[in-house]
C-alpha positions as CSV (number, residue, x, y, z in Angstrom):
1,X,7.9,-14.4,4.5
2,X,7.9,-10.5,5.1
3,X,10.5,-8.7,7.3
4,X,9.1,-7.7,10.2
5,X,10.9,-3.7,10.2
6,X,10.1,-4.1,6.7
7,X,6.3,-4.0,7.6
8,X,7.1,-1.0,10.6
9,X,8.8,1.4,8.8
10,X,5.8,1.3,5.6
11,X,3.1,1.7,8.8
12,X,5.3,4.8,10.3
13,X,5.3,6.4,6.6
14,X,2.3,5.7,5.4
15,X,1.2,7.8,8.8
16,X,3.8,10.4,8.1
17,X,2.2,10.5,4.7
18,X,-1.1,11.4,6.3
19,X,-2.6,8.3,5.3
20,X,-5.2,6.4,6.4
21,X,-4.0,3.0,8.0
22,X,-5.7,1.4,5.5
23,X,-3.2,1.8,3.2
24,X,-0.9,0.6,4.3
25,X,-2.7,-2.8,5.1
26,X,-3.1,-3.6,1.5
27,X,0.6,-2.4,1.4
28,X,1.5,-5.0,2.8
29,X,-1.0,-7.4,1.9
30,X,0.9,-6.9,-1.5
31,X,4.8,-7.0,-1.0
32,X,3.3,-10.1,1.1
33,X,1.9,-11.7,-2.1
34,X,5.4,-11.0,-4.2
35,X,8.0,-12.3,-1.5
36,X,5.7,-15.3,-2.2
37,X,6.5,-15.4,-6.4
38,X,5.6,-13.5,-8.9
39,X,2.4,-12.2,-9.6
40,X,0.3,-12.3,-12.9
41,X,-0.5,-9.0,-14.4
42,X,-3.5,-8.9,-13.2
43,X,-3.4,-9.9,-9.4
44,X,-0.7,-6.0,-9.8
45,X,-3.3,-4.1,-11.3
46,X,-6.1,-5.6,-8.5
47,X,-4.4,-4.9,-5.7
48,X,-2.4,-1.8,-7.3
49,X,-6.3,-0.8,-7.4
50,X,-7.0,-1.8,-4.2
51,X,-4.3,0.2,-2.6
52,X,-5.5,3.6,-4.9
53,X,-9.0,2.9,-3.7
54,X,-7.9,4.3,-0.2
55,X,-5.6,7.0,-0.8
56,X,-5.9,10.2,0.3
57,X,-5.0,12.5,-2.4
58,X,-5.6,16.7,-2.5
59,X,-7.2,19.3,-5.3
60,X,-4.7,21.4,-5.3
61,X,-7.2,23.8,-7.1
62,X,-9.4,23.5,-3.6
63,X,-9.8,27.5,-2.5
């Protein structure tokens, strides 16, 4: 079980970083899975890729 305050803080931090709400939902899902026990490397990689897929990154070279 994931603490409600942790979820709320995570959501707020993602919002302040200007990232879509989907990032917070995917991170929360990952943390929930980890709280139930160790994950296989493949599962960790799957969750990581799911988060990376929705991150909005700035292009430093854009003018």
